[in-house]
N, C-alpha and C positions, 0 to 999 in steps of 0.2 A: 656071564653070570652076574647077577645083581650083587652089589656090595653096599654095606652100610657106610655112610660118609658123613662127617660133620660139615655143615655148610661153610663154616669158617675156613676149613681146610680146602674146600673146593674154591672158595674165593681167593685164598692165598695162592693157589695154583694159577688161577686166572690172572691175578696180579703179576706174578712172576713171569708168566708167558707174555702178558701184555707189555711188560717192561722190556723183555727180550725183543719182541716184535717192534716196539718203538725204536729201539736202537739199531735195528736192522732196516729201518726205513719203511716198514709195513704199517703205515699209520692208520689205515681204516680198520685193519684187523686188531691193531693195538687198541684203538678207540673202543671197539666193540667189547673186547675182553676186559679192558680197564673199567669200562662202564658197568659191565656185569658184576665185577668184583666190588665196585663202589656201591652198587645197589644193595648187595648183601651186607657190606660193612655198615652202611647207613641204617639198614633195617635192624641190625644187631645193636648199633649205638642207640637207636630210638628205644628198643625194647629193654636194654640193660642199663642205660645211663640217661634215659629221657632226653637225649640230644637229637634234635631235628636239624639235619643239614639244610633242608629247605627253609625252615624258620631262620636259621643263622644267616643264610645267603640273603634272605629277604630283609632282615634287620640291617645288615651291612649295606645293602642297596638303598634302603630308605635313609639311613644315616648319610650316605654320600649325596643322595638326591636332595635332601634337606640342606646340606651344607652348600651345595652348588645352586640351589633354588630351581631345580628341574622338576617337572611334573611327577606326581605320584605314580607308582607302578604296583600292580597287584602281586600277591604272592604267587598266583598261578602264572602270571607273565614271567616272573623271575624264574620259576621252575621250568617253563617252556624254553627260555633263553639258555639256562644252565644245561639242560638236557637235549637241546635242539639238535646238535650235530650227531650225538649218539643215537637218538631216536630216528633221525633221518636216514642213517645208514643201516639201521636194523629193520625198519618197517617200510612197507609200501601200501598205501591205501589208494583206492580208486580215485583218480583225479590228481594224484601227486605227480610232480614233474618227473620225467624219465631221465633227466640229466640234472646233476648237482654241481654247484659252484661253491666251494667252501675251502677253507684253509685246513687241509688234512693234518699237517704237522702241528699247527697251532691248536687245533681241536683235540688232537691226541695228547699233546703236552698238558693242556688244561685238565683233561681227564686223568692223566697220570698223576698230576699234582693233587687232585682231589682224592683219588684212590689211595695214594701213599699217605696223605694227611689223615684220612679217616682210618686207615690201617694203623697208623701211629697212635691214634686215639684209643685203639684197641691193642695197645702194645703187648699185652700178655699173650696174644695169639699170633702176632706177626713180628716177632723179635728180629731185628736186623734188616727189615725191609728198606729203611732209609739208607742204611750203610750199603746195601746191595745196589741201590740206585746210584749212590755217589761213587762206588767203585767202577761203575760202567762209564762214568763221565770222564 
């Protein structure tokens, strides 16, 4: 039966399950769920607080690149790097490699960090998420 649900509650469930899977060593599944939760959190942050995670990541990257004198990188390239592992395990397009070589735990950890950070920015809807993560460690 269809049920009415708030997206924020669905994202919170994805976050909680993703955290649980991460600590069970199920890194690819954790990456997928944490990435899905983070997409919702980022969308709500953009809509309610005009906060763009992509813009923030890009500004930080530019600041570091300027400091170290490395070449410019576009916002699109930063987004591709940031979401690369998540999108690689979620999608397959014609011509994509059939085998992957990536750091499953590291990629899942970075997505866990992003999702929890963005959930914290929406603290009114995910109270205690950070404490939950800390209690598992």
